[in-house]
N, C-alpha and C positions, 0 to 999 in steps of 0.2 A: 727647454729642449726635450724632445722625446726621441728616444733611439729607435732607428729602424733596423729591422733584420737585414743583413747583408745578402743573405741567400734564403730561399724558401726553406721551411723547416724539414722538408722531405730529403734535403741533400745530406748524404752520409758523412760522418765524421772522419771516416777513413778513405783516403783517395790515393789513386796512383797517377803520377804525373803523365801527361800525354806523351812525353819524350820518351817513356819506356814502351817498347814494342808490346802489343797486346796480344801476343800469342796464346797465353793461357786463357784469356777472356774469350778469345775467338772460338777456341776449342769448346768452352762450356756453353757460350751464349750465341753460337753462330745463327740460330734460327730466330733469336729474339730481335725485336726492332731496337734500333739505336736512337736516342734523343740528343738534342743539342739545346742548351739553356744559355741564353745571352744575359749577362748581368750588367746592367748600366746604372750608374749613381745609386748602387746599392739595392737595385730592384731586379729580380730575375724573372725572365719570360721564356717559357719553352717555345722553340719553333714547331709549328704544326706542319708536319710532312704528310703528303698524300699522293694520289695518282698524278696530280697536276704538277707537283714540285719534284717528285722523286723522293727517295729516302737514303739516308746514310747507310754505308755498309763497310765491313771490314775487307780489305783486299788481300791478295796473296802475300804482301809484305808485312801483314798484320798492322796496317795503318787504317785509321778511320777517314774515309773519303765522303765528302758531302756535296750535295748539289749546290754549286757556287751561287746560283741566282737567288735561292731561298735564303741562304745565310747571308748574301750581300744585303737583301732587304732588311733582314733582322739587324745587321750592323749599320744600316742606313748608308750604304756605299753604292756607287754606281758600277755597272758592268758593261764592258765594251768587248765585242767579239770581232776579230780579224779573221775572216774565213780563208784568205789567201795563206797567212802564216799559221792558221790554226792556234791562235793565242787568244785566251781570254784575259782581260785586265780588269782588276778591281780598284776603284779610285775613291778614296775617302772625300767625303764632302767638306768635312770641317778643317782637315790639316792636309798638308802636301805629302800624303803617303799613298803608294800604289804598290800592287803586286800583280805580276804576270805569270800565267802558266801557259806552256806550249804542249800541245798533245804529242805523245810519242817520245818526250824527252824527260830526264830527271832534273834539268835545270829550271830554276825560276828566278825572276828578277824583281827586285824590290827597291824602294827608294824612301829617303826622308828628305824632302827638299830636293836639291838639284843633284845630289850624289846618288847614282844608281849602283847597286850591287848585284852580281850574278852568283848565285849559290846553287848547290846540289842538294837534292832531296834523296831519300832513301826509298823512294817509289816514284810513280808517275801520275800526272793527270790523265783522265780517261774521259771517253764519251760513251754513255750507255742510254739506249733508247732516245737519242737525240739531245740528251742533257749532259752538260760538262760537270765532271766531278774532280775535286782536287783535295789534297790532305788538309783537314781542318786546322791543324796545328800551324802549318806554314801560312795559310790564309790569315788566321788570327794574330800570330806574332808579327807578321809583317806590318799589319795595320795597328800595331801598338796594343794588343790584347793579351792577357794572361790566359793560358789554357790548362785545364786540369781534367782528369778522368775520374768520373764518379761511378765506381765500380758496382755499388749497391743499387743505384737507380739507372744504371747502364746507359749513361749518357755523358757527353762531353760538356764541360762548363767553360764558357767563353766570357771573361770578365774585363771590364775596363780599368780595374784596379787589382793590386795584389790581394788575392784572397786567401793565401796560405796563412795559417795561424802564426802570428808573429812571436818573437821572443821579447818579453817585457823586461827591461833593465831600469832599476829605480835608483835615485839618489835624492836626498832631501833638499840639498842646497846647491846653488850654482857651481861651487867649487867641487862637488861631487859628480856633476854630469857634464862638465865642459868638454873633456877628452872624449867622452862617449858621443857628443853631438858632433865633434870634429871627425869622427870615424865613420858617421852615418852618411850614406849617399841617398840622393833623391829625397831630401828631407821635405817634410810638410808639417806644418804646426797645426795642433788641434788643441782647443781649450774646452774642457768639460767644466761648466761652472766657471770657477776661478783656477781650475787645476790645469797645469801645463804639460803637454805632451808633444813629442816629435816623432813622427812615424817615417820610415825609410827602409833602407836595406843596409846590411852590413855583410860583407863578403858574399853578396848575392841573395842573402836570405832576409826576409821581412823582420824588422825589429822596431819596437816602440821604446823611446827612452822618456821616462817619466820623472818629473820633479815633484816628489810627493809632498813637499813642505814638511816642517819638523814636527814631531810628536805623534803620540798614539793615534789620536783621533784623525789627523790629516792623513796619515799614511794608510789607515784603514780605508777612508773615503776614496783616496787616490787609487788604491788597488781595486776596490769594488767597481769604480766607475771605469777603469781600464779594463777589467775582466768583461764587464758588460758591453763596452763599446768596441773593444778590439779582439776579445776572445783569444788571449795569448796561449801558446802551447806551453809555456812555463814562465816563471818569474824568478829574476835574480835581484835581491835587494842588497845594495852594497854602499859602503861609505865608511865614515870615520867612527871611532869608538874609544872609551876610555878603559884602560886595563884594570882588571880585578885579580888576575893570576900573577902572583909575584915573579913568576918564571917568564913572563912575556915582556918585551921591550917595545919601544916605539918602533913602528914600521913593520913589525911582525903582523901576519895576516891570519885571522881566524875564519876557518870554514865552518858554517853552523851546521855541525851534525845535529845539533839540537838548538832551539831557541826557547827561552823561558821568560814569563812575565814577572819581572823582578819585584813589582810593587802589588802583585796579587796575592795576598796573604791575610790571614786572620790571626790577631794577636790573642793570646791566652788572657782571659779576664783577670783583672787585679783591682783591689778596693782602693778607695781613696787614701792618699798618703803612703801607698806602697811604692811609688815610683814607676818607672818605665823600664822594662827589661826588653832591649831590642832583639834578643835572641829567642823570646818566648813567642814564636810564630809557628802557625801551621800553614803550610802551602796550600792554596786553593785553586790556583789557576784561573784561566778566562775560558769563556765559552765559544764553541765553534760547533757547527752542525755535525753530527755523528750519524752517518747513513745506516749503520747497523742498529742504532736505537731509534732512528727515525725522529730525532729531535736534538736540540742543542744541549750539549753537555760540557762540563768542566774539564780543562785539561791543563796540566802544570808544565809539560814539556811537549813541544812540537818537534817533530822529526824533519830534518832536511831531506829533500829528494836524493835518493841514492844515486841515480843516474847522473845528475848534475854534479853531485858531490865527487863521483868518479872522474867526470871530465875536468873538475877543478884540480883534483890530485894529479891527474895525468900531466898537467902542465906546471906543477908546483916547482919543478927545478928551473923553469924559466925566470922565476922571480929572484932577483939578486939584491933586494933591499932589505931582507930580513928573512925569518923563518915562516913557512906556511904550515899551520897545524889545524887539526880538527878540534872543535871544542864546543862549548855552549855559550850562546850569546844572550845576554840578559836585556830586557827592554823595560823602560818605564819612562814617564815624564819628568822624574826626579833626576838630580845630578849629586851623586854621592861624592864627597870629598874627604870623608873621615876614614882614615887607614883601617882601623878595627872593624868598622861596618863593611868596607869593601872586601876585606878578607873573609869576614862572616858570610857575605853573600856568596863569595866564591866557594866556600864549603858547604854552605846550606843549599843554595841553588845550583851550584856547579858552574856558576857564570865565569867564563874566561875573560869577558869584557862586558861593558854595558853601553847601550845607546837608546835611542828613542823611537825606533820604528820597526825593527825587524820582526818581533814576535806578533805585533799587531797585524803586520802583513801576512805572517804565517797563519794566523787564526782566520783571516778572510780567505786566504788561498785554500785553506782546509774546508771552509764552509762551501766554496765553489768547486772544490775537487780539482784544484790546478797545481801541478808540480812547483816547488818552490825551494830556494836555497839562499840563505844569507851569507855573505861574504864581507867581513869587516876588518879593517886595518887599525892597528893601535896607534892613535894620534897623539894620545897623552896617557900617563899613568902615574898615580901617586903611590904605587905599592911596589915599584921598582926604582931604585935609586940611580939607575944608569943615566948619564947626561943626555940631554937632547939638544938638537941644533936649532938655530933661529928658524922660524916659520915653518917649523915641523908639522903643524896641523895642516897647512895647505899642501905641503909636500906629501904627507901621507895620503891625502885624498887624491892626489895625482897618481901616485904609485898603485893605489887600489884599482883606479879605473884602467890603468895599463894592464894590470894583471886580469881583471875582469874581462877585458876585450880578448885576451888570450883564451880564457875559459870559454867565452861565448864562441869563439872560432872552433875550438875543440868540441864543444857540445854540439854545434850545428853540423860540423863535417863528419863527426864520429858517430853520432847518435840520432840527430833529427833527419838528415838528409838521406841516411841509409834505409829509412822507413817511408812507407806510403805517406805522401803529404796530406795533412789534415787542414780541412778548409774551415775558415773562420765563420762562425754563425753568431752575429752580435745582437744584443738586444732582446728584450722579453716582449711578448705579445701582451699589451696592456690596452684595452679599449676604455677609455675614460673621457666622455665628452660632456662637459658642464659649462653653462653659460657663466656661472658663478665660481669664484675660486673657493675650493672647499676649506673647512677648518680641520687641521690635522690634530688628533688626539693619540698620545702615546702611552703605552704601558709595557713594562718588560716581561711580566709573567701572566699567563693565562688565567690561572685559578683565581687570582686575587687582584689583578691590576687591568684586565682587559675584558673579561666575560661579560660584565654588566653593561659595559659600553656597547658591546657588539649586539647584546640582546635588546638594547634600546634603540638600535638604529632601525629606521624605516627602509625596506627594501634593501636588506643587507646582502651584499655579493662579496665572496671571498676572492682576493686576488693574491697570487704568488709571484714574487719577484726573486729569482734564485731560490734560496730556502727560507725567505723572509715572508711573513704573512701579513696581508693588509685586507681591511673590509671597507668597502665604499657603500655608502647609503645616505640618508638624510636624518636631520633632527629638525622638527617643525618645518619640513619642506626645504630646508637649506642643506646643501651638500656637505658631508662630513666623511673624513676618511679616519679609520682607526687602524693603528699600527701596533703590532706586537714586536717590540724592538729587540727582544731578548736581552740578557743581562750584560752589563759591562760597558766600558768607554767605547770600545771599538765598534760593537754591535750597534749601540745607540748612534754613533756617528754615521755608520754606513746606512741605517734604515732612515735616518733623517735626510741625507742626502738623496737616496733613492726616491723617497716620498716627494721631496721638493722637485726632482727632475721629471718624475712620472705624473704627479697630481697637481703640481704648482699651488700649494696651499695659501691662503691669505695670512694664516698665523698657526703657530704650533703651541699645544699644550703638553708638557711632559709630566706626567703624574704617576703616583704609586706610593709605595712604603718607604720608610727611612728610620734611621736610629737617632735618638736624641743626643745632642751634645750640650744644650743649654739646660742647666738644672732647673730652671723655671718652666720648662716645657714638659707637658704631661703627654703619656700615651693617649692617643685619640685626638690630640690636637692637629690642626691643619697649618701648614706653613706656606705662605705665598712667597715665592723667591724674589725679593727685590734684587738680590745678587746671587750669582751662581759661580762658585769657585772650583777649579780643578785642584783638589787637594794632594795630588800626587806630583804637582808641578813645582817642587821645591828644590833648592840648592843648598847643600849644607856647607858650613864654614869647614876649612881644612883642619885637620889634626893629625898628629904623628902617631907612629906606632906604640901601641900599649898605652895610649891616652885615653882609651875608652870611647863611648859614643854619648854625645850630648844631643837629645832629642830636640832641645830648644834652640840649638845653634843652626837653624835653618831660616831661609828667606823664600817666601812664596815667589815664584818666578812668572806665573802665568803661562798661557798656551797661545799658539799662533792662530790667528784668523785673518781673513782678507779685510784690509783697511782701504776702503774706496778713496779716502782723502789722500793716502800715500800711494794708492795703486800697487800695493804689494801686501803680502802677508806680514803682519807685525805682532808683537806680543801684546797680550791683553790680560791684566791681573784677574779681572772678574768680568762677567757679562750680566749687565742689568736686565731685569725682567720688564717686559712690555707694560707701560702704565695703563694702557686701554684694556689689556687683559686683566690687570691687577684691579682696575676699577670695576670691570664686570664681575670679578670673583668677590670683591667686597660687597658688592650690591646684593649678593645672595648669602652672605654669611650668616645672617640671622636664621636662615632656613636649615643651617647645619646644627640640628639639636636632636636629642634623644640619647638612649643608652649608649655610652662609650663615645659620644659625640661631644667635644668640648669646645675649645676656642678655635678661631680662625685668625692667625696673626701674620704679619709681614715679618720676614726674617731672611737668613742667608743659608742657602742650600749648598752643601759641599759635596763633590763628587770624586770618587776614586775607585780602582778595583781592589783596594784594601778594605779590610773590616777591623776597625779599632774597637778594642774591648777593655783597654786599660785606662782607668778612670783618670789618672792624672795626665795622661796625654790628651785625652778628649777634652778635659777642662782647659788645659793650655791652649789647645787649638781654638777653642770657643773664646777664651779671654784674649787671645792674641789677634785672631782673624775674624772674630764675630760670628762664626757659623753657628746656626741653630740646629741643624739636623745634617746628617751625611747619608749618602746613598751612592749609586753607582753609574747614573746615566745623565742627570739633568744638565751639568756643566758641559758635557760633551755635546748634546743636542743644542745648547745654547751657542756653543762655539761654531758649530755648523751652520746653524741659523744666522749668525753674524756674517759668515762668509757668503751666504747666499742671500742676505739682506731681506730676511723673513723674520717678522716679530715673533717672540718666544717667551713663554712663562713656565717655570716649574712650580708645581703644586704638589706638596708631599705631606702625607699623614705620618704621625710619629706612630710606629707600629711596635717599638721596643726602645728602652733607654737603659743604659747602664749607669745613668747619672741620678737615678731616683730609686727609693725603696718602696714607694708607695704605688708600684705599677699595678694597674687594675687587671681584672682577668680576661680582657678583650683579647681574642686570638689574632695572630699575625693576619690570617685570612680575613677576619671580620673588619680589621682596620682598613685594609685594602679595599674591601667592598664599600665601606662607608666613604672612602675617598672617591671611588668612581662614582657614587651616586651624587656626591657634591659637585663634581666635575661636570657632570650632566647639567646641573643647574647653572654652573657658570658658562658652559657652552651655549645654553639657551639665552642667557643674559647677553653674551657677546654677539650671538646671532642677531638678536633684537636690536642691538646697537648698530649692527651693520645695515640693517633694514631701514 
């Protein structure tokens, strides 16, 4: 699917509803021509006015009057004129809707089916130079169109669908969106890939409800696709969470003044036999686009939007099932159950509660510059001994939705509706017309994982989607797209989904640098990912207060991807590499030779936003789950490729290793450059197999 712009790029982001008198505009622009744009099926067309048609003007009542015949033709409706009664009637050709205007009176008559309604305007239809003029708003709304005023471009916008920016409200599971869906009117289901949305209205304002699916990568993709397709005015991510703050009990609600990636840390290095210190961490955060720096940068804490936060605080006293507090919402794919670790995270990261989506959504919203707030209910807690009732998890999800609907109502009425309406401008202009599906090659960092790939593209053209960079071109005449994913699980997931939606690749190679976990693997070796694991997706065994943290008491849980056999998202422990891509990679492995170029081996690639440096933990992960190397993107790309049913392979060079003392003097950058050169050979071999 390729997304189309709802309106032309010239439409201003700030608009005034046509229901508001245009006195100020009339005073400023009285001598300027007024335009009318008609939007049907997402395509906007300006009506051409001239001497033969007449032109719109502002009347003494500050209303925009338009020549009805010209507008009728643009809307594809018929016009009938009754000279005796001096009445003009517009009749829809496709539905039973009409509207009639009689000269010299403020009354107009409209119908939908057999029921006719007489209503009063605040101005009159007139005849000028033999042409009948009527208020554009009354014509359009009677025929079922939405009307907005584009003050910057000095024109009326008449659209067959709601064009105001919607409020996007998210939940990961059915039980986190069921009440939201019940509250939405005029519902219309939308699927983007396998991600599910419902658009409609709530209290008269456009909203979109999104089931993001569970986890960091899915919530990032669901958010980016929603921003791209719906252009929301703001995002509220809500749902259940586990308590980390001992002061919070089940059913309390946390307003995310801040969100934090709880698994985005770097451990302090320790030698073999020194054990694992779970407190020896440095917070590194996850990357989002920073407009001041003009690049992606790490952030450990993301701030919730203050306006939405205020709207939520305004209605806090309406929530009767617990307390409503401001706090920090921690996010990761892991599930902490050890008391001492949860309390440590509360002190170290400040997390009031932990769940699996909010900060991922926050980082994508920041990249796209969309206001955002997380609202989470405590559905379970191991750090507060207060008893809970049966089915509290489900009840918590229901209570949270009820409160969020109250927040949405307050935010819409007190903050959105008092400002000029903002019109949705969806999709990015991407012209990509290839008879053959391209090969997509990914790397996170320009200076060591992307630059050589782009330099070797024939006819390279840069394409920007949001703030993500892609390059189109060919290798040996075959279409190839190179993607700079940026670092981390969320960014890797989003760029993979965007590339699949816009370029429809035949296969994906995710490549770059990595740290060694297998003591037998040397710096300079290349690992072909027979399997890709998300190493942050574990669940720890429960332990009581003051019992410490056992880093071995965990079980890898996997991540959610769409399973076509079940017709739904389901957990998958790891993602196998595509055998055809592996075969192509092995066919050119002997060519990978030279200084600091060692072996090409099959192995297991682990991905997470964390950076392990403690020998004993890395060795345990390798011995328990078989990982060869660890990095930050491959498993996320593989997860999204599984959802979209696109073959994928991770290829990683060992650029550093804390498991060996004989590390050669190859630089991190040089290792990455070597990997790119090898991947170019792999790409040529794979392309040859396609031909």
